[in-house]
C-alpha positions in Angstrom: -42.6 -36.2 82.6 -40.6 -33.1 84.6 -37.4 -34.6 83.7 -38.9 -34.3 80.1 -39.8 -30.9 80.8 -36.4 -29.6 82.1 -34.7 -31.2 78.7 -37.2 -29.6 76.6 -36.1 -26.2 77.6 -32.6 -27.2 77.1 -33.3 -28.7 73.6 -35.9 -25.6 73.0 -32.8 -23.0 73.8 -29.9 -24.7 71.9 -32.1 -25.2 69.3 -31.8 -21.4 68.0 -28.4 -22.0 68.0 -28.6 -25.1 65.5 -30.7 -22.9 63.3 -28.2 -19.7 63.3 -25.2 -22.0 63.2 -26.5 -23.6 60.5 -27.4 -20.4 58.7 -24.0 -19.0 59.1 -22.5 -22.3 57.7 -24.6 -22.2 54.5 -23.3 -18.5 54.2 -19.7 -19.6 54.7 -19.5 -16.9 57.7 -16.8 -18.4 60.1 -16.9 -15.1 62.4 -20.4 -15.7 62.4 -20.5 -19.2 63.2 -17.9 -18.9 66.3 -19.7 -15.8 67.8 -22.6 -18.1 67.3 -20.8 -20.6 69.7 -19.7 -18.7 72.4 -23.0 -16.7 72.5 -25.1 -20.0 72.4 -22.4 -21.9 75.5 -22.8 -18.7 77.8 -26.3 -18.7 77.2 -27.0 -22.3 78.0 -25.1 -22.1 81.1 -27.3 -18.9 82.7 -30.3 -20.5 81.4 -29.3 -24.2 83.0 -28.7 -22.0 86.8 -32.2 -20.7 86.4 -34.0 -23.7 85.6 -32.2 -25.6 87.7 -33.0 -23.3 90.6 -36.5 -23.6 89.7 -37.0 -27.4 89.5 -35.9 -27.5 92.9 -38.7 -25.6 94.1 -41.1 -26.8 92.0 -40.7 -30.9 91.5 -42.7 -31.9 95.0 -45.6 -29.3 94.9 -45.9 -30.7 91.2 -46.0 -34.1 92.5 -48.5 -33.5 95.1 -50.8 -31.9 92.2 -50.7 -35.0 90.1 -51.6 -37.5 93.1 -48.3 -39.2 93.0 -49.0 -42.2 95.3 -47.7 -41.6 98.5 -45.8 -44.9 98.3 -44.4 -43.7 95.4 -43.7 -39.8 96.6 -40.1 -40.1 98.6 -38.4 -42.5 95.8 -39.9 -40.0 92.9 -38.5 -36.9 95.2 -35.2 -38.6 95.4 -34.8 -39.4 91.8 -36.2 -36.2 90.9 -33.9 -33.8 93.2 -30.6 -35.5 91.8 -31.6 -35.1 88.0 -32.4 -31.2 89.0 -28.6 -31.2 89.6 -27.9 -32.7 86.8 -29.2 -29.9 84.4 -26.2 -28.1 84.0 -24.7 -31.4 82.1 -28.0 -31.6 80.2 -28.0 -28.1 78.7 -24.5 -27.8 77.9 -24.4 -30.9 76.0 -27.8 -29.8 73.9 -25.5 -26.7 73.0 -22.6 -28.7 72.0 -24.6 -31.3 70.2 -27.1 -28.7 68.5 -24.0 -26.8 67.4 -22.5 -30.0 65.7 -25.7 -31.0 64.0 -25.8 -27.2 62.7 -22.4 -27.4 61.1 -23.4 -30.9 59.8 -21.8 -32.7 62.2 -25.0 -35.5 63.7 -22.2 -38.5 63.7 -20.2 -37.4 66.5 -22.9 -36.4 69.0 -24.6 -40.2 68.3 -21.1 -41.4 69.5 -20.8 -39.8 72.2 -24.4 -40.4 73.7 -23.7 -44.3 72.5 -20.9 -44.0 75.0 -22.8 -42.5 77.9 -25.8 -45.3 77.2 -23.4 -47.9 77.9 -22.2 -46.1 80.6 -25.6 -45.4 82.1 -26.7 -49.2 81.7 -23.7 -50.1 83.5 -24.2 -47.7 86.5 -27.8 -48.9 86.8 -27.0 -52.4 87.1 -24.6 -51.4 89.6 -26.0 -48.8 91.7 -29.9 -50.1 91.8 -28.7 -53.6 91.9 -25.9 -54.5 94.0 -25.2 -51.1 95.9 -28.6 -50.9 96.9 -29.2 -47.5 96.0 -32.3 -48.0 94.4 -33.9 -45.2 92.8 -31.2 -42.5 93.9 -28.9 -44.8 92.0 -30.7 -44.5 88.7 -31.0 -41.0 88.9 -26.9 -40.8 89.8 -25.9 -43.4 86.7 -28.2 -41.0 84.2 -26.5 -37.9 85.8 -22.9 -39.4 85.3 -23.7 -40.5 82.2 -24.6 -36.8 80.6 -21.6 -35.4 82.0 -19.7 -38.3 80.1 -21.8 -37.0 77.2 -20.7 -33.8 77.6 -17.0 -34.4 78.1 -16.9 -36.2 75.1 -18.6 -33.9 72.8 -16.6 -30.7 74.3 -13.2 -33.2 73.7 -14.4 -33.4 70.2 -14.7 -30.2 69.8 -11.5 -28.9 70.7 -9.8 -31.7 68.6 -11.3 -31.0 65.6 -10.9 -27.4 66.2 -14.6 -26.3 64.7 -13.8 -22.7 64.7 -13.7 -22.2 68.2 -10.8 -22.3 70.6 -12.3 -22.3 74.2 -11.0 -18.8 75.3 -12.6 -17.2 77.7 -13.1 -14.1 75.6 -14.8 -16.3 73.2 -17.7 -16.8 75.7 -18.5 -13.0 75.4 -22.2 -13.0 74.6 -23.1 -11.0 71.5 -26.2 -9.1 71.7 -27.5 -10.0 67.6 -26.5 -13.5 67.8 -28.6 -13.8 71.2 -31.5 -12.1 69.6 -31.5 -14.0 66.6 -30.9 -17.7 68.9 -33.5 -16.6 71.7 -35.8 -15.3 68.4 -35.9 -19.5 67.7 -35.2 -20.8 70.8 -37.8 -19.2 73.2 -40.8 -20.1 71.2 -39.2 -23.7 70.8 -39.0 -23.8 74.6 -42.4 -23.0 74.8 -43.4 -25.6 71.9 -41.8 -28.1 74.1 -43.1 -27.1 77.4 -46.4 -27.1 76.1 -46.3 -30.6 75.0 -44.4 -32.1 77.4 -47.1 -30.2 80.3 -50.0 -31.9 78.4 -48.7 -34.8 78.9 -48.0 -34.1 82.5 -51.8 -33.3 82.9 -52.5 -36.4 80.3 -50.7 -38.6 83.1 -52.6 -36.5 86.3 -56.0 -37.4 84.4 -54.8 -41.2 84.1 -54.0 -41.2 87.5 -57.5 -41.0 88.8 -58.1 -44.4 87.3 -55.9 -46.5 89.2 -52.5 -48.0 89.5 -52.8 -50.3 86.8 -54.2 -47.8 84.3 -51.4 -45.6 85.3 -48.7 -48.1 85.0 -50.1 -49.1 81.5 -50.2 -45.7 79.8 -46.8 -45.4 81.4 -45.7 -48.2 79.8 -47.4 -47.5 76.4 -46.1 -43.5 76.2 -42.6 -44.7 76.6 -42.8 -47.5 74.1 -44.8 -44.6 71.9 -41.7 -42.1 72.3 -39.4 -44.8 71.5 -41.2 -45.6 68.3 -41.3 -42.0 67.4 -37.3 -41.5 68.0 -36.9 -41.9 63.8 -39.1 -39.3 63.3 -37.5 -36.6 65.5 -34.0 -37.7 63.8 -35.4 -36.9 60.5 -37.1 -33.9 62.0 -33.5 -32.6 63.4 -31.7 -33.2 60.0 -34.2 -31.2 57.9 -33.9 -28.2 60.4 -30.2 -28.3 60.2 -30.3 -28.9 56.5 -33.5 -26.0 55.8 -31.0 -23.8 57.6 -28.0 -24.5 55.8 -30.0 -23.9 52.6 -31.7 -20.7 53.8 -28.2 -19.5 54.9 -27.1 -20.2 51.7 -30.4 -18.7 49.8 -31.4 -21.8 48.0 -34.9 -22.3 48.0 -35.6 -24.9 45.9 -33.3 -27.0 47.8 -35.0 -26.4 50.9 -38.5 -27.5 49.5 -36.7 -30.7 47.9 -35.3 -31.1 51.7 -38.8 -31.1 53.1 -40.3 -33.1 50.8 -37.7 -35.7 50.9 -38.0 -35.7 54.8 -42.0 -35.9 54.7 -41.7 -38.8 52.2 -39.0 -40.8 55.0 -40.5 -39.4 58.0 -43.9 -41.5 56.7 -41.9 -44.2 55.3 -40.1 -44.7 58.5 -43.4 -44.0 61.2 -45.3 -46.3 59.4 -42.8 -49.2 59.7 -42.4 -48.7 63.4 -46.2 -48.8 63.6 -46.9 -52.0 62.0 -44.3 -53.5 63.8 -45.9 -52.0 67.2 -49.2 -53.3 66.4 -47.9 -56.8 65.4 -45.8 -57.5 68.6 -48.2 -55.3 71.0 -48.7 -57.7 73.9 -45.1 -58.9 73.9 -43.3 -55.5 73.9 -46.0 -54.6 76.9 -44.7 -57.9 78.5 -41.2 -56.6 78.8 -42.1 -54.2 80.7 -44.9 -56.2 82.8 -44.6 -59.7 82.2 -46.8 -60.9 85.2 -50.0 -58.3 85.6 -52.8 -59.1 82.9 -54.6 -55.8 83.4 -51.7 -53.4 82.8 -50.8 -55.9 79.5 -54.2 -55.3 78.7 -54.5 -51.5 79.0 -51.0 -51.5 77.6 -52.2 -53.2 74.4 -55.4 -50.8 73.9 -53.2 -47.8 75.0 -50.7 -48.9 71.7 -53.8 -49.9 69.3 -55.1 -46.5 69.9 -51.9 -44.1 70.1 -49.4 -45.6 67.7 -51.3 -46.4 64.6 -52.5 -43.9 61.9 -52.4 -41.1 64.1 -48.1 -41.6 64.1 -48.5 -40.9 60.4 -50.0 -37.5 60.9 -47.4 -36.6 64.1 -44.4 -37.7 61.5 -46.2 -35.0 59.4 -46.8 -32.6 61.8 -43.1 -32.5 63.4 -41.6 -32.4 59.8 -43.4 -29.1 59.4 -42.6 -27.8 62.1 -38.9 -28.9 61.8 -38.9 -27.0 58.5 -40.7 -23.6 60.1 -38.0 -24.0 63.1 -34.8 -24.5 60.0 -36.3 -21.0 58.0 -36.7 -19.2 61.6 -40.3 -19.3 62.3 -40.3 -21.1 65.5 -43.5 -19.1 66.5 -45.4 -21.4 63.9 -44.1 -24.4 65.6 -45.2 -22.9 69.0 -48.7 -22.3 67.8 -48.9 -25.7 66.1 -48.3 -26.9 69.9 -51.0 -25.1 71.2 -53.4 -26.4 68.6 -52.2 -29.9 69.6 -52.3 -29.8 73.1 -54.3 -26.7 74.6 -56.9 -26.9 72.1 -57.3 -30.6 71.3 -55.5 -33.4 73.4 -56.2 -31.9 76.6 -60.2 -30.6 76.3 -61.1 -33.2 74.0 -59.3 -35.9 76.7 -61.4 -34.4 79.7 -64.6 -34.4 77.8 -64.3 -37.6 76.5 -63.2 -39.0 79.6 -64.5 -37.5 82.3 -68.1 -35.6 80.9 -68.9 -38.1 78.2 -68.0 -41.3 80.9 -65.8 -43.0 78.3 -63.0 -43.5 81.1 -59.7 -44.3 80.4 -60.0 -45.0 76.8 -61.3 -41.2 76.0 -57.7 -40.1 77.4 -56.0 -42.1 74.7 -58.8 -41.0 71.5 -58.0 -37.5 72.7 -54.2 -37.8 72.4 -54.8 -39.6 69.3 -56.6 -37.3 67.5 -54.5 -34.0 68.4 -51.7 -34.0 65.4 -54.9 -33.2 63.1 -55.2 -29.3 62.9 -51.1 -28.8 63.4 -50.3 -30.9 60.4 -52.9 -29.0 58.6 -51.5 -26.2 59.4 -48.0 -26.6 59.1 -48.8 -28.1 55.4 -50.3 -24.8 54.7 -47.7 -22.4 56.2 -44.9 -25.3 53.5 -47.4 -24.4 50.8 -47.6 -20.3 51.3 -44.4 -18.2 50.0 -44.1 -16.3 53.0 -41.5 -18.1 54.7 -39.4 -17.9 51.6 -37.7 -14.5 52.3 -37.3 -15.2 56.2 -33.6 -15.5 57.3 -32.2 -15.2 60.4 -28.6 -13.8 59.2 -30.4 -10.5 57.8 -31.6 -9.4 60.8 -28.6 -10.1 62.9 -26.3 -8.7 60.8 -28.4 -5.2 60.9 -27.7 -5.1 64.6 -24.3 -5.7 64.1 
């Protein structure tokens, strides 16, 4: 979860670049696109250095607060230390990937990350297995794979000459571009950090119920995360397409994009939910084939946390992606607060510890958390307040 938080900061910061690049693409402003690229790369690098320094200082105290079992502490710290040093690769790759998506190229990041995934798997098998490096081997495999994804993405950018020649002077930070990027990026960072922190605290709650419950919830969360990946991918497309159409001042296209994204997200998510519900036991056994308590608790997690609530989450994420695309990332940030701080954490604690429902109460708290933000997102989309919103207008006034 701490790795997710680090990644979410990188994704959040660079998301501002996606939206600004998309709007400049829609407006056919090549200079604006070039200046956005240089500003985003420099911002991502500076942020990565800061996040690395802070992460190296805080990860061990955080593990202690979360009651990580003593038997797991050393491996956990070894893994985290290496992951922290690889933060610069994560942030830089996210910067390149976000720009490609903003310009409408989602295939190239796919091929880069696919190649890196293959390398990651091969290195996992070698370093964790025959090399005997254990947890450290898994961390090194991840870090090397992230570096490869970055290298391939930059190579693609240079080869296709996407309005940026990588000369040192091009990396200058343009104040108006930085302001526009941070206008979207900072609320997006807060949004993602809030969500991942809430899951971190949820993990801390579940650790109180023993190793089997903690292991089952960990497996369940991984499966749930995997099932939600198509939803996130569609949301990113909604963000990029919304940004481009806002830049071109095509409001009706924005509305059609959001509706199409919503229908597609609900359809894909429903398919994933049905598959998970039918094969819940078999999927859990892929991770833990022998411990019946973990299997039983894992199935319960999926029954509660990967059902109808996933469709509500798909709607919430679609509307959040739309809000980010129009430059109103603060709406997505408020929705994250509704999701995590107003519903998930208080309700999970109330049901589990005050009302005595145990870990199943934590599961229920997670399941109902997207309802309020989904309603808020729908209301914002139905309003007219976003139609005159455009990052370019404000950025250009400062130029």
